[in-house]
gemmi code that builds the backbone of each chain (N, CA, C; Angstrom):
import gemmi

chains = {
    "A": [
        ("GLY", (-185.309, 45.372, -101.130), (-184.055, 46.025, -101.480), (-183.296, 46.462, -100.240)),
        ("ALA", (-182.093, 46.933, -100.453), (-181.256, 47.355, -99.334), (-181.834, 48.592, -98.664)),
        ("VAL", (-181.499, 48.753, -97.385), (-182.056, 49.850, -96.602), (-180.956, 50.754, -96.092)),
        ("VAL", (-181.174, 52.045, -96.269), (-180.296, 53.062, -95.703), (-181.131, 53.899, -94.753)),
        ("SER", (-180.696, 53.994, -93.521), (-181.428, 54.747, -92.513), (-180.695, 56.035, -92.204)),
        ("GLN", (-181.400, 57.142, -92.294), (-180.803, 58.446, -92.021), (-181.520, 59.054, -90.811)),
        ("HIS", (-180.735, 59.617, -89.913), (-181.298, 60.122, -88.663), (-180.569, 61.390, -88.234)),
        ("PRO", (-181.256, 62.423, -87.779), (-182.716, 62.504, -87.614), (-183.405, 62.883, -88.926)),
        ("SER", (-184.696, 62.758, -88.973), (-185.432, 63.138, -90.175), (-185.678, 64.654, -90.196)),
        ("ARG", (-185.805, 65.218, -89.001), (-185.969, 66.668, -88.891), (-185.186, 67.149, -87.686)),
        ("VAL", (-184.571, 68.308, -87.808), (-183.879, 68.896, -86.666), (-183.933, 70.411, -86.780)),
        ("ILE", (-184.194, 71.025, -85.637), (-184.161, 72.488, -85.534), (-183.073, 72.826, -84.539)),
        ("CYS", (-182.174, 73.705, -84.924), (-181.102, 74.055, -84.002), (-180.907, 75.567, -84.007)),
        ("LYS", (-180.223, 76.033, -82.978), (-179.946, 77.458, -82.862), (-178.701, 77.811, -83.664)),
        ("SER", (-178.687, 79.010, -84.160), (-177.543, 79.495, -84.911), (-176.292, 79.416, -84.047)),
        ("GLY", (-175.200, 78.906, -84.626), (-173.947, 78.792, -83.903), (-173.684, 77.420, -83.320)),
        ("THR", (-174.696, 76.584, -83.266), (-174.509, 75.229, -82.748), (-174.162, 74.274, -83.893)),
        ("SER", (-173.776, 73.050, -83.525), (-173.425, 72.030, -84.521), (-174.468, 70.928, -84.526)),
        ("VAL", (-174.672, 70.359, -85.658), (-175.663, 69.294, -85.818), (-175.017, 68.111, -86.522)),
        ("LYS", (-175.258, 66.913, -85.992), (-174.717, 65.707, -86.609), (-175.845, 64.891, -87.231)),
        ("ILE", (-175.645, 64.484, -88.459), (-176.614, 63.650, -89.179), (-175.952, 62.308, -89.460)),
        ("GLU", (-176.677, 61.233, -89.142), (-176.128, 59.895, -89.342), (-176.761, 59.193, -90.535)),
        ("CYS", (-175.966, 58.421, -91.208), (-176.436, 57.635, -92.345), (-175.914, 56.209, -92.167)),
        ("ARG", (-176.831, 55.276, -92.019), (-176.453, 53.880, -91.766), (-176.994, 52.961, -92.858)),
        ("SER", (-176.142, 52.081, -93.334), (-176.618, 51.011, -94.219), (-176.949, 49.830, -93.321)),
        ("LEU", (-178.206, 49.396, -93.353), (-178.680, 48.419, -92.372), (-178.405, 46.970, -92.759)),
        ("ASP", (-178.358, 46.686, -94.032), (-178.217, 45.277, -94.414), (-177.188, 45.050, -95.506)),
        ("PHE", (-176.270, 45.998, -95.650), (-175.176, 45.793, -96.594), (-173.998, 46.667, -96.174)),
        ("GLN", (-172.856, 46.368, -96.727), (-171.664, 47.156, -96.424), (-171.484, 48.227, -97.497)),
        ("ALA", (-171.468, 49.449, -97.059), (-171.394, 50.576, -97.981), (-169.955, 51.058, -98.095)),
        ("THR", (-169.302, 50.700, -99.164), (-167.926, 51.146, -99.339), (-167.870, 52.631, -99.687)),
        ("THR", (-168.910, 53.112, -100.311), (-168.955, 54.524, -100.716), (-170.275, 55.139, -100.290)),
        ("MET", (-170.185, 56.309, -99.695), (-171.394, 57.058, -99.354), (-171.291, 58.462, -99.928)),
        ("PHE", (-172.423, 58.989, -100.324), (-172.496, 60.332, -100.883), (-173.397, 61.191, -100.009)),
        ("TRP", (-173.044, 62.446, -99.877), (-173.886, 63.400, -99.158), (-174.334, 64.498, -100.118)),
        ("TYR", (-175.640, 64.791, -100.045), (-176.225, 65.783, -100.931), (-176.965, 66.833, -100.109)),
        ("ARG", (-177.136, 67.962, -100.754), (-177.938, 69.036, -100.190), (-178.969, 69.401, -101.251)),
        ("GLN", (-180.168, 69.711, -100.817), (-181.205, 70.048, -101.779), (-182.024, 71.220, -101.287)),
        ("PHE", (-182.091, 72.270, -102.091), (-182.929, 73.417, -101.799), (-184.302, 73.181, -102.429)),
        ("PRO", (-185.323, 73.875, -101.922), (-186.681, 73.670, -102.436), (-186.768, 73.811, -103.954)),
        ("LYS", (-187.376, 72.832, -104.565), (-187.593, 72.818, -106.013), (-186.293, 72.824, -106.813)),
        ("LYS", (-185.226, 72.432, -106.197), (-183.950, 72.328, -106.896), (-183.481, 70.880, -106.856)),
        ("SER", (-182.494, 70.580, -107.687), (-182.013, 69.203, -107.723), (-181.023, 68.934, -106.601)),
        ("LEU", (-180.632, 67.682, -106.491), (-179.654, 67.284, -105.486), (-178.280, 67.822, -105.855)),
        ("MET", (-177.648, 68.450, -104.903), (-176.294, 68.959, -105.128), (-175.318, 68.076, -104.355)),
        ("LEU", (-174.436, 67.414, -105.067), (-173.462, 66.555, -104.406), (-172.502, 67.416, -103.593)),
        ("MET", (-172.374, 67.089, -102.315), (-171.461, 67.816, -101.447), (-170.123, 67.111, -101.370)),
        ("ALA", (-170.177, 65.795, -101.163), (-168.937, 65.051, -100.970), (-169.174, 63.562, -101.174)),
        ("THR", (-168.080, 62.904, -101.484), (-168.063, 61.450, -101.631), (-167.138, 60.896, -100.562)),
        ("SER", (-167.610, 59.934, -99.810), (-166.734, 59.375, -98.780), (-166.590, 57.876, -98.947)),
        ("ASN", (-165.353, 57.424, -98.841), (-165.050, 56.005, -98.877), (-164.594, 55.578, -97.498)),
        ("GLU", (-165.035, 54.415, -97.078), (-164.743, 53.933, -95.738), (-163.250, 53.953, -95.458)),
        ("GLY", (-162.908, 54.570, -94.336), (-161.523, 54.580, -93.897), (-160.644, 55.641, -94.505)),
        ("SER", (-161.197, 56.453, -95.403), (-160.370, 57.505, -95.991), (-161.105, 58.847, -95.902)),
        ("LYS", (-160.375, 59.896, -96.184), (-160.967, 61.233, -96.100), (-161.980, 61.434, -97.224)),
        ("ALA", (-162.988, 62.216, -96.923), (-164.007, 62.495, -97.927), (-163.466, 63.406, -99.021)),
        ("THR", (-163.986, 63.235, -100.205), (-163.657, 64.118, -101.323), (-164.787, 65.109, -101.491)),
        ("TYR", (-164.492, 66.370, -101.287), (-165.512, 67.409, -101.334), (-165.619, 68.010, -102.728)),
        ("GLU", (-166.819, 68.384, -103.082), (-167.042, 69.082, -104.338), (-166.582, 70.531, -104.210)),
        ("GLN", (-166.294, 71.099, -105.344), (-165.838, 72.493, -105.365), (-166.894, 73.400, -104.747)),
        ("GLY", (-166.439, 74.264, -103.873), (-167.349, 75.220, -103.251), (-167.934, 74.747, -101.933)),
        ("VAL", (-167.708, 73.499, -101.570), (-168.215, 72.973, -100.298), (-167.100, 73.084, -99.257)),
        ("GLU", (-167.388, 73.746, -98.141), (-166.368, 73.976, -97.121), (-166.138, 72.729, -96.270)),
        ("LYS", (-164.928, 72.240, -96.292), (-164.598, 71.031, -95.547), (-164.734, 71.244, -94.042)),
        ("ASP", (-164.361, 72.418, -93.579), (-164.399, 72.670, -92.140), (-165.801, 72.959, -91.649)),
        ("LYS", (-166.674, 73.266, -92.571), (-168.051, 73.565, -92.235), (-168.878, 72.284, -92.189)),
        ("PHE", (-168.640, 71.434, -93.148), (-169.380, 70.188, -93.281), (-168.406, 69.024, -93.097)),
        ("LEU", (-168.345, 68.536, -91.855), (-167.410, 67.473, -91.524), (-168.029, 66.115, -91.811)),
        ("ILE", (-167.321, 65.320, -92.596), (-167.830, 64.006, -92.959), (-166.884, 62.942, -92.442)),
        ("ASN", (-167.476, 61.960, -91.768), (-166.718, 60.850, -91.223), (-167.346, 59.551, -91.704)),
        ("HIS", (-166.520, 58.665, -92.247), (-167.007, 57.368, -92.730), (-166.139, 56.305, -92.074)),
        ("ALA", (-166.379, 56.135, -90.778), (-165.473, 55.325, -89.965), (-165.682, 53.824, -90.122)),
        ("SER", (-166.854, 53.426, -90.583), (-167.108, 51.995, -90.750), (-167.863, 51.763, -92.046)),
        ("LEU", (-168.022, 50.511, -92.405), (-168.705, 50.165, -93.656), (-170.219, 50.316, -93.562)),
        ("THR", (-170.717, 50.682, -92.398), (-172.168, 50.845, -92.267), (-172.574, 52.210, -91.748)),
        ("LEU", (-171.624, 53.091, -91.510), (-171.980, 54.379, -90.924), (-171.142, 55.515, -91.492)),
        ("SER", (-171.840, 56.558, -91.913), (-171.193, 57.814, -92.266), (-171.951, 58.931, -91.555)),
        ("THR", (-171.223, 59.941, -91.115), (-171.875, 61.077, -90.457), (-171.485, 62.375, -91.125)),
        ("LEU", (-172.439, 63.288, -91.141), (-172.223, 64.650, -91.625), (-172.495, 65.580, -90.454)),
        ("THR", (-171.508, 66.383, -90.088), (-171.698, 67.352, -89.024), (-171.653, 68.748, -89.619)),
        ("VAL", (-172.730, 69.477, -89.432), (-172.784, 70.875, -89.853), (-172.317, 71.704, -88.668)),
        ("THR", (-171.154, 72.292, -88.786), (-170.565, 73.014, -87.659), (-170.954, 74.482, -87.696)),
        ("SER", (-171.129, 75.046, -86.498), (-171.484, 76.461, -86.363), (-172.561, 76.836, -87.388)),
        ("ALA", (-173.681, 76.156, -87.267), (-174.744, 76.318, -88.260), (-175.311, 77.731, -88.278)),
        ("HIS", (-175.679, 78.174, -89.456), (-176.323, 79.462, -89.647), (-177.599, 79.255, -90.450)),
        ("PRO", (-178.498, 80.214, -90.434), (-179.767, 80.042, -91.145), (-179.602, 79.641, -92.617)),
        ("GLU", (-178.541, 80.118, -93.255), (-178.347, 79.763, -94.673), (-177.979, 78.290, -94.872)),
        ("ASP", (-177.673, 77.593, -93.771), (-177.402, 76.153, -93.859), (-178.695, 75.341, -93.825)),
        ("SER", (-179.794, 76.009, -93.558), (-181.083, 75.318, -93.547), (-181.342, 74.707, -94.912)),
        ("SER", (-181.620, 73.422, -94.922), (-181.775, 72.725, -96.202), (-182.212, 71.288, -95.937)),
        ("PHE", (-182.391, 70.547, -97.016), (-182.686, 69.120, -96.955), (-181.386, 68.395, -97.295)),
        ("TYR", (-180.897, 67.565, -96.379), (-179.653, 66.838, -96.591), (-179.978, 65.355, -96.766)),
        ("ILE", (-179.410, 64.745, -97.789), (-179.691, 63.337, -98.076), (-178.383, 62.592, -98.280)),
        ("CYS", (-178.348, 61.374, -97.768), (-177.183, 60.531, -98.008), (-177.577, 59.382, -98.929)),
        ("SER", (-176.595, 58.840, -99.611), (-176.830, 57.602, -100.358), (-175.601, 56.720, -100.213)),
        ("ALA", (-175.816, 55.443, -100.413), (-174.744, 54.480, -100.191), (-174.694, 53.461, -101.307)),
        ("MET", (-173.483, 53.076, -101.650), (-173.279, 52.050, -102.674), (-172.387, 50.966, -102.102)),
        ("THR", (-172.582, 49.748, -102.620), (-171.819, 48.619, -102.111), (-170.432, 48.532, -102.725)),
        ("GLY", (-170.260, 49.153, -103.881), (-168.982, 49.026, -104.555), (-168.956, 47.892, -105.546)),
        ("GLN", (-170.006, 47.059, -105.518), (-170.088, 45.990, -106.508), (-170.557, 46.579, -107.827)),
        ("ALA", (-170.174, 45.920, -108.904), (-170.535, 46.425, -110.220), (-172.043, 46.353, -110.436)),
        ("ASN", (-172.543, 47.302, -111.204), (-173.937, 47.292, -111.645), (-174.946, 47.279, -110.504)),
        ("THR", (-174.655, 47.950, -109.435), (-175.636, 48.052, -108.351), (-176.011, 49.509, -108.156)),
        ("GLU", (-177.237, 49.700, -107.706), (-177.752, 51.051, -107.548), (-177.225, 51.691, -106.279)),
        ("ALA", (-177.454, 52.989, -106.179), (-177.197, 53.715, -104.946), (-178.504, 53.764, -104.159)),
        ("PHE", (-178.433, 53.488, -102.885), (-179.610, 53.481, -102.017), (-179.617, 54.755, -101.183)),
        ("PHE", (-180.770, 55.385, -101.097), (-180.868, 56.673, -100.432), (-181.480, 56.567, -99.045)),
        ("GLY", (-180.977, 57.416, -98.151), (-181.633, 57.591, -96.871), (-182.883, 58.446, -97.048)),
        ("GLN", (-183.610, 58.620, -95.960), (-184.890, 59.329, -96.026), (-184.727, 60.844, -96.076)),
        ("GLY", (-183.524, 61.306, -95.792), (-183.286, 62.742, -95.808), (-183.462, 63.364, -94.426)),
        ("THR", (-182.794, 64.489, -94.221), (-182.887, 65.248, -92.963), (-183.217, 66.687, -93.296)),
        ("ARG", (-184.299, 67.163, -92.728), (-184.688, 68.565, -92.912), (-184.076, 69.362, -91.773)),
        ("LEU", (-183.080, 70.178, -92.081), (-182.410, 71.001, -91.076), (-182.924, 72.431, -91.143)),
        ("THR", (-183.338, 72.928, -89.994), (-183.756, 74.327, -89.888), (-182.907, 74.988, -88.816)),
        ("VAL", (-182.216, 76.036, -89.188), (-181.380, 76.768, -88.244), (-182.069, 78.089, -87.935)),
        ("VAL", (-182.316, 78.313, -86.661), (-183.057, 79.527, -86.270), (-182.176, 80.508, -85.486)),
    ],
    "B": [
        ("GLY", (-164.899, 66.523, -114.417), (-166.172, 67.030, -113.953), (-167.309, 66.477, -114.761)),
        ("GLN", (-168.506, 66.962, -114.492), (-169.687, 66.460, -115.167), (-170.503, 67.603, -115.724)),
        ("ASN", (-171.170, 67.329, -116.823), (-172.119, 68.264, -117.400), (-173.332, 67.433, -117.794)),
        ("ILE", (-174.464, 67.692, -117.143), (-175.671, 66.890, -117.356), (-176.793, 67.821, -117.780)),
        ("ASP", (-177.481, 67.470, -118.854), (-178.523, 68.345, -119.389), (-179.829, 67.572, -119.570)),
        ("GLN", (-180.894, 68.080, -118.949), (-182.235, 67.511, -119.079), (-183.218, 68.657, -119.275)),
        ("PRO", (-184.382, 68.383, -119.888), (-185.397, 69.441, -119.945), (-185.893, 69.745, -118.535)),
        ("THR", (-186.304, 70.966, -118.324), (-186.716, 71.390, -116.988), (-188.093, 70.851, -116.619)),
        ("GLU", (-189.012, 70.956, -117.565), (-190.391, 70.546, -117.277), (-191.012, 69.858, -118.478)),
        ("MET", (-191.937, 68.945, -118.178), (-192.739, 68.313, -119.225), (-194.134, 68.066, -118.663)),
        ("THR", (-195.122, 68.201, -119.524), (-196.511, 67.972, -119.125), (-197.152, 67.003, -120.095)),
        ("ALA", (-197.933, 66.085, -119.546), (-198.617, 65.116, -120.407), (-199.924, 64.706, -119.742)),
        ("THR", (-200.780, 64.051, -120.510), (-202.064, 63.611, -119.962), (-201.990, 62.150, -119.528)),
        ("GLU", (-202.886, 61.791, -118.652), (-202.970, 60.414, -118.171), (-203.082, 59.444, -119.344)),
        ("GLY", (-202.331, 58.343, -119.269), (-202.392, 57.340, -120.319), (-201.411, 57.573, -121.447)),
        ("ALA", (-200.819, 58.747, -121.492), (-199.906, 59.081, -122.591), (-198.504, 58.524, -122.324)),
        ("ILE", (-197.595, 58.831, -123.254), (-196.188, 58.422, -123.148), (-195.324, 59.679, -123.078)),
        ("VAL", (-194.316, 59.630, -122.231), (-193.383, 60.748, -122.109), (-191.957, 60.219, -122.237)),
        ("GLN", (-191.130, 60.929, -122.989), (-189.712, 60.577, -123.110), (-188.878, 61.713, -122.561)),
        ("ILE", (-188.073, 61.426, -121.573), (-187.210, 62.428, -120.953), (-185.782, 62.173, -121.421)),
        ("ASN", (-185.222, 63.128, -122.113), (-183.868, 62.987, -122.645), (-182.828, 63.521, -121.672)),
        ("CYS", (-181.671, 62.918, -121.717), (-180.552, 63.353, -120.870), (-179.263, 63.237, -121.677)),
        ("THR", (-178.534, 64.323, -121.775), (-177.207, 64.261, -122.375), (-176.188, 64.569, -121.291)),
        ("TYR", (-175.032, 63.957, -121.410), (-174.038, 64.104, -120.348), (-172.629, 64.095, -120.914)),
        ("GLN", (-171.754, 64.705, -120.154), (-170.315, 64.639, -120.443), (-169.639, 64.380, -119.116)),
        ("THR", (-168.913, 63.276, -119.026), (-168.239, 62.936, -117.777), (-166.798, 62.531, -118.067)),
        ("SER", (-165.971, 62.648, -117.050), (-164.563, 62.278, -117.216), (-164.394, 60.771, -117.199)),
        ("GLY", (-165.264, 60.072, -116.508), (-165.268, 58.616, -116.491), (-166.709, 58.159, -116.619)),
        ("PHE", (-166.919, 56.884, -116.807), (-168.298, 56.417, -116.937), (-168.409, 54.980, -116.453)),
        ("ASN", (-169.378, 54.778, -115.547), (-169.630, 53.443, -115.025), (-171.131, 53.206, -114.960)),
        ("GLY", (-171.812, 53.616, -116.007), (-173.250, 53.409, -116.045), (-174.021, 54.684, -115.751)),
        ("LEU", (-175.316, 54.626, -115.999), (-176.172, 55.799, -115.786), (-177.437, 55.382, -115.054)),
        ("PHE", (-177.772, 56.159, -114.023), (-178.964, 55.893, -113.225), (-180.086, 56.855, -113.598)),
        ("TRP", (-181.299, 56.376, -113.429), (-182.477, 57.241, -113.416), (-183.182, 57.038, -112.075)),
        ("TYR", (-183.526, 58.169, -111.452), (-184.255, 58.139, -110.199), (-185.510, 58.992, -110.324)),
        ("GLN", (-186.495, 58.641, -109.514), (-187.716, 59.433, -109.401), (-187.736, 60.081, -108.021)),
        ("GLN", (-188.127, 61.334, -107.958), (-188.216, 61.998, -106.657), (-189.509, 62.795, -106.549)),
        ("HIS", (-190.310, 62.451, -105.539), (-191.474, 63.257, -105.215), (-191.045, 64.337, -104.234)),
        ("ALA", (-191.744, 65.456, -104.268), (-191.377, 66.614, -103.452), (-191.260, 66.237, -101.983)),
        ("GLY", (-190.145, 66.628, -101.370), (-189.950, 66.394, -99.951), (-189.537, 64.988, -99.584)),
        ("GLU", (-189.323, 64.147, -100.595), (-188.934, 62.768, -100.317), (-187.572, 62.454, -100.916)),
        ("ALA", (-186.982, 61.360, -100.475), (-185.717, 60.917, -101.056), (-185.973, 60.296, -102.430)),
        ("PRO", (-184.982, 60.307, -103.296), (-185.130, 59.684, -104.614), (-185.330, 58.178, -104.509)),
        ("THR", (-186.058, 57.635, -105.464), (-186.212, 56.176, -105.555), (-185.667, 55.699, -106.891)),
        ("PHE", (-185.039, 54.566, -106.855), (-184.356, 54.011, -108.009), (-185.341, 53.567, -109.088)),
        ("LEU", (-185.033, 53.903, -110.336), (-185.851, 53.445, -111.458), (-185.075, 52.477, -112.349)),
        ("SER", (-183.871, 52.895, -112.758), (-183.130, 52.046, -113.697), (-181.649, 52.360, -113.655)),
        ("TYR", (-180.876, 51.406, -114.179), (-179.419, 51.564, -114.260), (-178.971, 50.924, -115.563)),
        ("ASN", (-178.430, 51.726, -116.465), (-177.921, 51.222, -117.744), (-176.402, 51.267, -117.742)),
        ("VAL", (-175.805, 50.155, -118.075), (-174.352, 50.091, -118.185), (-173.935, 49.946, -119.645)),
        ("LEU", (-174.685, 49.122, -120.367), (-174.387, 48.880, -121.784), (-175.373, 49.630, -122.669)),
        ("ASP", (-175.005, 49.838, -123.915), (-175.886, 50.506, -124.877), (-177.158, 49.685, -125.085)),
        ("GLY", (-178.253, 50.402, -125.316), (-179.490, 49.722, -125.642), (-180.608, 50.092, -124.704)),
        ("LEU", (-181.703, 49.390, -124.888), (-182.927, 49.672, -124.163), (-183.149, 48.636, -123.060)),
        ("GLU", (-183.470, 49.121, -121.866), (-183.837, 48.240, -120.754), (-185.274, 48.552, -120.388)),
        ("GLU", (-186.105, 47.521, -120.359), (-187.520, 47.731, -120.084), (-187.898, 47.139, -118.739)),
        ("LYS", (-188.640, 47.953, -117.965), (-189.124, 47.485, -116.664), (-190.560, 47.943, -116.510)),
        ("GLY", (-191.469, 47.118, -116.929), (-192.870, 47.490, -116.802), (-193.187, 48.723, -117.618)),
        ("ARG", (-193.757, 49.740, -116.974), (-194.129, 50.961, -117.694), (-192.946, 51.863, -117.969)),
        ("PHE", (-191.817, 51.582, -117.320), (-190.639, 52.443, -117.484), (-189.575, 51.723, -118.310)),
        ("SER", (-188.982, 52.453, -119.247), (-187.861, 51.929, -120.033), (-186.769, 52.974, -120.052)),
        ("SER", (-185.536, 52.518, -120.138), (-184.427, 53.460, -120.227), (-183.478, 53.016, -121.324)),
        ("PHE", (-182.954, 54.014, -122.033), (-182.068, 53.762, -123.166), (-180.741, 54.458, -122.943)),
        ("LEU", (-179.677, 53.837, -123.414), (-178.350, 54.445, -123.279), (-177.561, 54.312, -124.575)),
        ("SER", (-176.892, 55.411, -124.944), (-175.898, 55.382, -126.013), (-174.637, 56.016, -125.454)),
        ("ARG", (-173.659, 55.218, -125.149), (-172.430, 55.724, -124.540), (-171.628, 56.595, -125.506)),
        ("SER", (-171.614, 56.204, -126.766), (-170.828, 56.985, -127.733), (-171.407, 58.385, -127.927)),
        ("LYS", (-172.700, 58.522, -127.752), (-173.342, 59.829, -127.928), (-173.517, 60.566, -126.609)),
        ("GLY", (-173.207, 59.933, -125.504), (-173.416, 60.586, -124.214), (-174.885, 60.929, -124.025)),
        ("TYR", (-175.735, 59.952, -124.306), (-177.168, 60.216, -124.353), (-177.948, 59.079, -123.718)),
        ("SER", (-178.982, 59.456, -122.988), (-179.895, 58.486, -122.411), (-181.298, 59.067, -122.441)),
        ("TYR", (-182.283, 58.205, -122.433), (-183.641, 58.687, -122.214), (-184.394, 57.726, -121.320)),
        ("LEU", (-185.381, 58.293, -120.632), (-186.305, 57.518, -119.805), (-187.675, 57.635, -120.450)),
        ("LEU", (-188.301, 56.506, -120.690), (-189.608, 56.474, -121.332), (-190.652, 56.026, -120.311)),
        ("LEU", (-191.641, 56.866, -120.129), (-192.728, 56.527, -119.205), (-193.982, 56.265, -120.024)),
        ("LYS", (-194.510, 55.067, -119.908), (-195.692, 54.702, -120.682), (-196.916, 54.626, -119.784)),
        ("GLU", (-198.091, 54.728, -120.417), (-199.366, 54.614, -119.689), (-199.335, 55.476, -118.424)),
        ("LEU", (-199.047, 56.748, -118.626), (-198.859, 57.658, -117.505), (-200.025, 57.629, -116.523)),
        ("GLN", (-199.669, 57.676, -115.247), (-200.651, 57.750, -114.174), (-200.390, 59.029, -113.388)),
        ("MET", (-201.412, 59.480, -112.667), (-201.275, 60.714, -111.901), (-200.108, 60.627, -110.923)),
        ("LYS", (-199.881, 59.450, -110.354), (-198.820, 59.294, -109.363), (-197.422, 59.411, -109.980)),
        ("ASP", (-197.357, 59.429, -111.305), (-196.062, 59.597, -111.972), (-195.605, 61.064, -111.978)),
        ("SER", (-196.461, 61.967, -111.538), (-196.056, 63.368, -111.426), (-194.947, 63.468, -110.378)),
        ("ALA", (-193.768, 63.863, -110.828), (-192.589, 63.867, -109.955), (-191.432, 64.468, -110.733)),
        ("SER", (-190.296, 64.561, -110.064), (-189.063, 64.932, -110.756), (-188.317, 63.662, -111.128)),
        ("TYR", (-187.709, 63.666, -112.309), (-186.947, 62.510, -112.781), (-185.501, 62.952, -112.975)),
        ("LEU", (-184.618, 62.234, -112.320), (-183.223, 62.649, -112.231), (-182.327, 61.685, -112.994)),
        ("CYS", (-181.512, 62.252, -113.856), (-180.516, 61.492, -114.620), (-179.184, 61.613, -113.885)),
        ("ALA", (-178.494, 60.495, -113.696), (-177.239, 60.529, -112.941), (-176.201, 59.597, -113.555)),
        ("PRO", (-175.308, 60.125, -114.381), (-174.210, 59.288, -114.859), (-173.245, 59.003, -113.716)),
        ("ASN", (-172.808, 57.782, -113.630), (-171.936, 57.367, -112.546), (-170.485, 57.374, -113.022)),
        ("ASP", (-169.758, 58.415, -112.638), (-168.322, 58.433, -112.950), (-167.546, 58.239, -111.654)),
        ("TYR", (-168.010, 57.286, -110.871), (-167.426, 56.902, -109.606), (-167.698, 57.931, -108.525)),
        ("LYS", (-168.439, 58.955, -108.871), (-169.150, 59.753, -107.903), (-170.512, 60.002, -108.527)),
        ("LEU", (-171.510, 60.165, -107.715), (-172.880, 60.183, -108.220), (-173.453, 61.595, -108.167)),
        ("SER", (-173.356, 62.292, -109.297), (-173.924, 63.629, -109.402), (-175.195, 63.580, -110.223)),
        ("PHE", (-176.120, 64.466, -109.919), (-177.408, 64.483, -110.590), (-177.550, 65.725, -111.460)),
        ("GLY", (-178.318, 65.564, -112.529), (-178.720, 66.714, -113.315), (-179.771, 67.499, -112.544)),
        ("ALA", (-180.227, 68.589, -113.157), (-181.209, 69.452, -112.502), (-182.561, 68.765, -112.362)),
        ("GLY", (-182.757, 67.707, -113.138), (-184.010, 66.984, -113.035), (-185.079, 67.533, -113.956)),
        ("THR", (-186.002, 66.680, -114.330), (-187.139, 67.055, -115.160), (-188.412, 66.867, -114.358)),
        ("THR", (-189.155, 67.933, -114.188), (-190.427, 67.843, -113.478), (-191.518, 67.456, -114.458)),
        ("VAL", (-192.111, 66.312, -114.220), (-193.190, 65.823, -115.081), (-194.512, 66.031, -114.364)),
        ("THR", (-195.428, 66.674, -115.056), (-196.773, 66.886, -114.522), (-197.748, 66.093, -115.376)),
        ("VAL", (-198.504, 65.220, -114.724), (-199.501, 64.416, -115.430), (-200.877, 65.000, -115.143)),
        ("ARG", (-201.591, 65.304, -116.192), (-202.929, 65.892, -116.054), (-203.993, 64.893, -116.474)),
        ("ALA", (-205.127, 65.022, -115.826), (-206.250, 64.112, -116.128), (-206.805, 64.368, -117.530)),
    ],
}
model = gemmi.Model(1)
for chain_id, residues in chains.items():
    chain = gemmi.Chain(chain_id)
    for i, (resn, *xyz) in enumerate(residues, 1):
        res = gemmi.Residue()
        res.name, res.seqid = resn, gemmi.SeqId(i, " ")
        for name, pos in zip(("N", "CA", "C"), xyz):
            atom = gemmi.Atom()
            atom.name, atom.element = name, gemmi.Element(name[0])
            atom.pos, atom.b_iso = gemmi.Position(*pos), 0.0
            res.add_atom(atom)
        chain.add_residue(res)
    model.add_chain(chain)
structure = gemmi.Structure()
structure.add_model(model)
structure.setup_entities()
């Protein structure tokens, strides 16, 4: 099946710094990518939907200036957590779809962010 | 917007059958996904229903009724490794997930 690579898998950063998470589709063109956040024992919370070449659509309650999403190419989307604080510590996961009908969304491995 | 409802938890014994129901309300609809997620891992794809009816894939089957806004995932011949969260996700051109159903399989 198709592969989505998410990097880094784990990151620890100091409060106030910014962290960039990359999501790459390795063997297909991802017209749409989704970014999720997941707290322990909770379900995936959709943060935003990004389409290549256009601005991301954020879900209600998600701060656009806090979580910067860039989908500059058909194989790469990035999520930057700006001025991170301990409450931003979470598991972040991306998924990608080709845009073709009846195809699944492929998930990256996830990034465990810890802000200290 | 979306409204997705699944049971929170289910428990069953090895070898048994479990049916996880999902009801949804979405502004648009382009099929419904079921994913499996083990703790600390990314979700893995199980099934995708676009048309009404039952789709069978080995031990897992998924059913969809678009008019009722209803789907279920059927797990047969349960194995211990099937203990996981099962996520229902109607695709209305953005992919949101329900709270998920945690299935615990006991020996």
